C-alpha positions as CSV (number, residue, x, y, z in Angstrom):
1,M,92.5,44.4,45.0
2,N,91.1,42.6,41.8
3,L,88.3,40.3,42.7
4,D,86.7,37.7,40.4
5,F,85.0,34.7,42.0
6,R,81.8,32.7,41.9
7,F,79.9,31.0,44.3
8,G,76.4,29.2,44.8
9,V,73.6,29.9,47.3
10,I,71.3,27.4,48.4
11,S,68.8,28.3,51.2
12,D,66.2,26.7,53.3
13,P,66.7,23.0,51.9
14,H,65.0,21.5,54.9
15,I,66.8,18.1,54.5
16,A,64.5,15.3,55.9
17,L,65.4,11.8,55.5
18,P,62.3,9.6,54.9
19,Q,62.3,8.1,58.2
20,T,62.2,11.4,59.8
21,I,59.2,13.0,57.7
22,S,56.7,14.0,60.1
23,N,52.9,13.4,58.9
24,N,51.6,16.9,59.0
25,G,51.6,17.5,55.5
26,K,48.3,19.6,55.6
27,K,49.8,22.0,58.0
28,R,53.4,22.6,56.5
29,F,53.9,24.8,53.3
30,H,57.0,23.1,52.0
31,L,57.6,19.7,50.3
32,V,60.3,18.1,52.5
33,E,59.6,14.8,50.6
34,V,61.6,16.2,47.8
35,S,64.3,17.7,49.9
36,I,67.2,15.2,49.2
37,S,66.6,14.8,45.5
38,A,66.1,18.6,44.9
39,L,69.4,19.1,46.8
40,E,71.2,16.5,44.9
41,Q,70.0,17.9,41.6
42,A,71.1,21.3,42.5
43,L,74.5,20.1,43.7
44,E,75.0,18.3,40.7
45,H,74.7,21.3,38.6
46,L,76.8,23.4,40.8
47,E,79.5,20.7,41.1
48,S,79.9,21.0,37.2
49,L,80.8,24.6,37.5
50,D,84.2,26.1,38.6
51,L,82.7,27.5,41.8
52,D,84.8,29.0,44.6
53,F,82.2,28.0,47.6
54,L,78.6,27.2,48.4
55,L,76.6,29.4,50.8
56,L,73.7,28.0,52.8
57,P,71.9,30.6,54.9
58,G,70.1,28.3,57.2
59,D,67.1,26.1,57.8
60,L,69.3,23.2,56.7
61,T,67.2,20.5,58.0
62,Q,63.5,19.8,58.6
63,N,63.3,20.4,62.3
64,G,66.8,19.8,64.0
65,E,66.9,16.2,63.7
66,P,70.5,14.7,64.5
67,A,70.2,12.3,61.6
68,N,69.4,15.0,59.1
69,H,72.0,17.3,60.2
70,Q,74.6,14.2,60.1
71,W,73.4,13.5,56.6
72,L,73.9,16.9,55.3
73,V,77.6,17.1,57.0
74,E,78.6,14.0,55.2
75,R,77.0,15.3,51.8
76,L,78.8,18.7,51.9
77,A,82.0,17.0,52.9
78,R,82.0,15.3,49.3
79,L,81.8,18.8,47.5
80,P,84.6,19.8,45.4
81,F,84.7,23.2,47.0
82,P,84.1,24.6,50.4
83,A,80.5,25.1,51.9
84,Y,79.6,27.6,54.6
85,V,76.3,27.4,56.6
86,I,74.6,29.3,59.3
87,P,71.6,27.9,61.6
88,G,68.1,28.6,60.8
89,N,65.3,28.5,63.2
90,H,64.2,24.9,62.1
91,D,67.8,23.6,62.7
92,V,67.9,24.4,66.3
93,P,64.2,24.6,67.4
94,S,64.8,24.3,71.1
95,L,67.6,25.4,73.5
96,L,68.3,22.1,74.8
97,A,68.3,18.9,73.0
98,T,65.0,16.8,72.6
99,E,64.3,13.2,71.5
100,S,64.1,14.7,67.9
101,A,66.3,17.6,67.8
102,I,69.9,18.8,68.6
103,A,70.5,21.6,71.2
104,I,71.5,25.1,69.7
105,A,74.9,24.8,71.4
106,D,75.5,21.6,69.3
107,F,75.2,23.2,65.9
108,P,78.7,24.5,65.6
109,E,80.0,21.1,66.6
110,Y,78.4,19.4,63.7
111,Y,79.6,22.1,61.1
112,Q,83.2,22.6,62.2
113,Q,84.1,21.9,58.5
114,F,81.8,24.5,57.2
115,G,82.7,27.9,58.7
116,Y,82.6,27.1,62.5
117,Q,86.3,26.9,63.7
118,N,85.2,27.6,67.4
119,S,82.8,24.9,68.4
120,S,81.5,26.8,71.3
121,Q,80.5,30.1,69.4
122,L,77.3,30.4,67.0
123,Y,78.8,32.9,64.7
124,Y,82.0,33.3,63.0
125,S,84.2,35.4,60.7
126,R,86.5,33.7,58.1
127,E,88.6,34.9,55.3
128,I,87.2,32.3,52.6
129,L,89.4,34.0,49.4
130,P,91.9,36.5,49.3
131,G,90.4,40.0,50.2
132,V,87.1,38.2,50.9
133,Q,85.6,37.8,54.3
134,L,82.5,35.9,55.3
135,I,80.7,36.6,58.4
136,G,78.1,34.1,59.5
137,L,75.5,35.1,62.2
138,N,73.1,33.4,64.4
139,S,69.9,34.9,64.5
140,N,68.1,32.4,66.9
141,L,67.7,33.7,70.4
142,F,65.8,32.1,73.0
143,D,64.0,34.2,75.9
144,S,63.7,33.4,79.5
145,E,60.4,31.3,78.7
146,G,62.3,29.3,76.1
147,T,60.5,30.9,73.1
148,Q,62.5,31.4,70.0
149,L,63.0,34.6,68.5
150,G,64.8,36.2,65.5
151,F,67.2,38.4,67.3
152,L,71.0,39.2,67.6
153,D,72.2,39.5,71.2
154,A,74.3,42.3,72.3
155,E,77.5,40.2,72.5
156,Q,77.2,39.1,69.1
157,L,76.7,42.8,67.9
158,E,79.6,43.8,70.0
159,W,81.7,41.1,68.4
160,L,80.5,41.9,65.0
161,E,81.5,45.5,65.4
162,S,85.0,44.6,66.5
163,C,85.4,42.2,63.5
164,L,84.3,44.8,61.0
165,A,86.7,47.5,62.5
166,N,89.5,45.2,61.3
167,L,88.2,44.5,57.8
168,R,87.9,47.7,56.1
169,D,90.2,46.6,53.4
170,K,88.2,43.5,52.5
171,L,84.9,42.8,50.7
172,V,82.7,41.5,53.5
173,L,79.7,39.2,53.1
174,V,77.3,38.6,55.7
175,A,74.9,35.8,56.0
176,V,72.1,35.7,58.7
177,H,68.9,33.6,58.6
178,H,66.3,36.3,59.4
179,N,65.4,39.0,57.2
180,V,67.0,42.4,57.8
181,I,65.5,44.6,55.1
182,E,61.7,44.4,54.4
183,H,61.0,42.2,51.4
184,L,57.1,42.7,51.6
185,P,55.2,46.0,52.2
186,G,55.1,46.6,55.9
187,Q,56.8,43.2,56.7
188,S,58.3,44.5,60.1
189,R,54.9,45.6,61.5
190,H,52.4,43.0,60.0
191,P,51.8,39.9,62.2
192,L,52.1,37.7,59.2
193,G,55.6,39.2,58.1
194,Q,57.3,40.4,61.3
195,R,58.1,36.9,62.5
196,Y,60.3,36.6,59.2
197,M,62.2,39.6,60.4
198,L,65.2,40.0,62.5
199,G,63.8,41.8,65.8
200,N,66.6,44.3,65.9
201,S,67.4,44.6,62.2
202,Q,67.8,48.5,62.5
203,E,70.9,47.8,65.0
204,L,72.4,45.3,62.4
205,L,71.9,47.9,59.7
206,S,73.4,50.6,61.3
207,I,76.6,48.6,62.0
208,L,76.7,47.4,58.4
209,K,76.3,51.0,57.1
210,K,78.9,52.4,59.4
211,Y,81.5,49.7,58.1
212,Q,80.1,49.8,54.4
213,V,79.1,46.3,54.3
214,Q,76.9,46.1,51.1
215,L,76.1,42.5,50.6
216,L,73.8,40.6,52.9
217,F,72.4,36.9,52.3
218,T,69.3,35.6,53.9
219,G,66.7,33.0,53.7
220,H,63.7,32.2,56.0
221,L,60.9,33.8,54.0
222,H,60.9,31.1,50.9
223,V,61.0,33.9,48.3
224,Q,63.2,35.1,45.7
225,D,63.7,38.7,46.5
226,I,66.4,41.3,46.4
227,A,65.8,44.4,48.7
228,Q,67.8,47.5,49.2
229,S,68.5,49.9,52.2
230,D,70.6,52.8,51.1
231,D,73.8,50.9,49.8
232,I,72.9,47.6,51.2
233,Y,71.5,44.9,49.2
234,E,69.9,41.8,50.9
235,I,69.7,39.0,48.7
236,C,66.8,36.5,50.0
237,T,67.1,33.1,48.4
238,G,63.7,31.0,48.2
239,S,63.7,27.4,49.8
240,L,64.8,24.6,47.8
241,V,61.6,22.4,48.9
242,S,59.1,25.3,48.1
243,Y,57.9,26.8,44.9
244,P,59.6,27.7,42.7
245,H,62.4,25.4,44.3
246,P,65.4,28.0,43.5
247,Y,69.0,28.3,44.0
248,R,71.4,30.9,43.0
249,I,74.9,31.5,41.2
250,I,76.6,34.5,41.8
251,R,79.8,36.0,40.3
252,V,81.7,38.9,41.9
253,S,84.2,40.9,40.0
254,N,85.7,44.2,39.5
255,Q,87.9,43.8,36.3
256,D,90.2,46.4,37.2
257,A,87.6,48.8,37.9
258,E,86.7,50.5,41.1
259,D,83.1,49.3,41.3
260,L,82.2,45.6,42.0
261,S,79.8,43.8,39.6
262,V,77.6,41.4,41.3
263,K,76.0,39.1,38.5
264,I,73.1,37.0,39.8
265,E,71.6,34.1,38.1
266,S,68.8,32.0,39.5
267,H,67.9,28.5,38.5
268,Q,65.0,26.2,39.7
269,I,64.3,22.5,40.3
270,T,61.3,21.8,38.0
271,S,61.2,17.8,38.4
272,V,62.8,15.2,40.5
273,P,62.3,11.2,40.5
274,G,58.7,10.5,41.5
275,W,57.6,14.2,40.9
276,P,57.9,14.7,37.0
277,D,56.1,18.1,37.1
278,L,57.4,19.4,40.6
279,A,56.7,23.0,39.5
280,T,53.0,22.6,39.0
281,T,52.6,20.4,41.9
282,S,54.3,22.5,44.4
283,R,52.4,25.7,43.0
284,E,49.1,23.8,43.7
285,F,50.4,22.6,47.1
286,L,50.7,26.3,48.0
287,G,47.5,27.2,46.5
288,D,45.6,24.6,48.5
289,R,47.0,26.1,51.7
290,S,46.5,29.7,50.7
291,D,42.9,30.3,52.1
292,K,43.6,30.9,55.7
293,F,46.7,33.0,55.1
294,M,44.8,35.2,52.4
295,M,41.8,35.7,55.1
296,S,44.2,36.8,57.6
297,L,46.0,39.3,55.1
298,L,42.5,40.7,54.3
299,T,41.2,40.9,57.6
300,C,44.3,42.5,59.4
301,S,45.5,46.0,59.5
302,P,45.8,48.0,57.0
303,L,42.9,46.5,55.1
304,N,40.6,45.3,58.0
305,L,38.0,44.0,56.0
306,D,34.9,42.4,57.4
307,P,35.4,38.4,56.9
308,Q,32.2,38.1,55.0
309,E,33.6,40.8,52.5
310,A,37.0,39.3,52.7
311,V,36.1,35.9,51.7
312,K,34.8,37.0,48.3
313,Y,38.5,37.8,47.1
314,V,40.2,34.8,48.5
315,P,39.7,32.5,45.4
316,Q,41.3,35.3,43.2
317,L,44.4,35.1,45.7
318,R,44.9,31.5,45.5
319,Y,48.4,31.8,44.0
320,F,49.3,35.1,45.5
321,W,52.0,33.6,47.6
322,A,53.4,31.3,45.0
323,D,53.7,34.3,42.7
324,I,55.5,36.4,45.4
325,A,57.7,33.5,46.1
326,Q,59.0,33.2,42.4
327,G,60.0,36.9,42.5
328,D,59.7,39.4,39.7
329,T,55.9,39.2,39.4
330,I,53.7,42.3,38.6
331,F,50.3,42.1,40.4
332,D,47.1,43.3,38.7
333,F,43.6,42.6,40.0
334,P,41.4,44.9,37.8
335,E,38.3,43.3,39.3
336,F,39.3,44.4,43.0
337,P,38.2,47.7,44.4
338,D,40.8,50.6,44.1
339,Q,41.9,50.0,47.7
340,L,42.7,46.4,47.3
341,Q,44.2,47.1,43.9
342,E,46.7,49.4,45.2
343,Y,47.5,47.5,48.3
344,F,48.2,44.1,46.3
345,S,50.2,45.8,43.6
346,A,52.5,47.1,46.1
347,F,53.8,43.5,46.6
348,G,55.0,43.3,43.1
349,A,58.3,43.7,41.4
350,I,58.0,47.7,41.3
351,D,60.2,50.5,42.3
352,D,58.9,53.6,44.7
353,Q,57.4,55.0,41.5
354,G,55.3,52.0,40.7
355,R,57.6,51.2,37.7
356,S,58.6,47.6,36.7
357,Q,61.9,46.5,38.5
358,L,62.8,42.7,37.8
359,I,65.8,42.2,39.7
360,D,65.0,39.2,42.0
361,N,66.3,36.6,39.8
362,Q,68.5,37.6,37.2
363,V,70.4,40.9,37.8
364,N,73.6,42.6,37.6
365,L,74.1,44.8,40.5
366,T,77.0,47.5,40.9
367,I,78.4,48.3,44.3
368,N,81.4,50.5,45.2
């Protein structure tokens, strides 16, 4: 089947109406104050294009507020193309409804126009174009104590496999909020990174490989990064309310050839009303909050530096997370000891041989 379609990806927009914005600016790492203006600007661009659909892989709202969900539903309904969503951890922060957030079971009811045909099921499978199937998964699970986890329950995995068994003649796109493939060195083992990973990612990967699903779309980590496991590409899109405020436009086509071309373009919101230099402001915003994160990275395994030693390197790492978030960064800290040099360079845009590999923002992938 000949395919040629184009779609947008906006992840982690964290929509927050002004009256819902919480007063914890010093603790959070994203600028929800620009959530609506940044989304409007991105949508204005996407609406000017001949897109087939828009995909939003979770964290649609600040913290699951009904008013924020309702605002987004009404805005997406005005788009000239279909939009498809999945829940992120911020969209359903608790199992049951609270004074400030919807219950997880309420999510499909809000988004019936945007993927969810069954209002009692938190995941779905839909043919969105002839020969193209979108599977939206729910990676939010609550344990017996009410703690939110990134995990796919057994029932959902069984459902997924039964769906894929009947879709062998279609191109399947899978969206899930939590990361499935590591985007950072040792992400699934490090306490700072593993909370962004799907707890049973290997089970999901096994199913995707079995049925030759090759395109996976995630968010959650707030970074621009494309990771690969065998023939599967995971396209993680950064947050629209965090530096560098990115979104993507993706074209998939085969032009009568056997292999599919997946052309990925990335765009950034650099200014919005009231924030004329958003890029610089948000980069500094992350830098101002980097010390504690960098100390943890330096003192945890595998570096295990003494705090008195670690604190010496923190100033040089002020923009380390911002540089990861923008993607395609090569890290070089010549003033660091060899051990630290090697460790931090591994976070850069390099392949297994240490060669530059700039694929996070603008790239043309080939899948078969």
